[in-house]
C-alpha positions, 0 to 999 in steps of 0.5 A: 718390160711388160706393159703396166696394167691400168684399170678403170671402172669398166675397163682393163688396159693390159699388155698384148696376148697372142690371142689378141692378134686375130681379132685385132687383124679383123678390126683392122680389115674392117672398112668402117673401123678404118674409115678415117685411117689410111685404109684397111690393113693386111694381117701382116701389117696388123701383126707388125703394128702389134710388134711395134706396140710391144717394142714401144712398151719395152723401150719407152714405158708406154704404148697402146694397151690392149683393152677388155671390158671388166668381166668379159673375155673379149679383146675390144681394141686398143687405147694408149700413148704413141709417138707420131712416126710421120713428119709433123709440124707439132713433133716431137709429141706423144699422142693419145689414140684409140681403135675399138671394134664396132661392137664397142662403139657408143659406150664411152670406152674410148673416153674412159680408156684414154683418160686412164692412159693420159693420167699414166702419161702425165703422172708416171711418164712425166709428159708435159703435154699430150696431143691427139689428131684426126681428119677434120671430118671425123666428128666421133673422135673429135668429140672424144678429144673434147670430152677429154678436155683437149682443145684445138687451135684452127691455126694448127690444122695440118695436111697429113703427109701420108694421106693422098693430096686429093683425099677428104681425109688429108686435112687434120685437126690437132688437139692438145692437153697440158699436164697442168690441165689434167681432167680431174675426172681421170680415175684410173688406178695403176696396178703394180703388177705387169700383164702377161 
């Protein structure tokens, strides 16, 4: 199954193209982009992630969409839905997440794209709840989660098992949003055609 195409006022969320792999690898090698992740990725690791994303769309009907700004040809990153692959106290769950090139920061694209992905998750996939999580010190991503209407309970903070015990990034905060609390501001339209 090809990824369904989602559109918002400013963004196109689409399936991945071969031409996305190089700029995605450059993003994943950028220490600033990966500051709150597990660190920069090699080209092989980046390509492997794209392969897993494409497999997720094929098997689950959702995944991490490649994102571009309407009217501009450049790939700017991803936004979408993902199943956490580590042993988490809140699993099984579906996470909304994003990773954008530095040039795309500060425009509200993560929030806009995530709203579209969440709407698809609730209305098309039929998810009852979507979560998101990040290192407690990642204030930018936490602000996006709060703009999405997600809420956190400090009692659900957790230690990420893939982060070193002595790392300041090990402690994570968990945000949740139930389908009954879908933000009314979600305005994505789901196009019937699939991306190439």
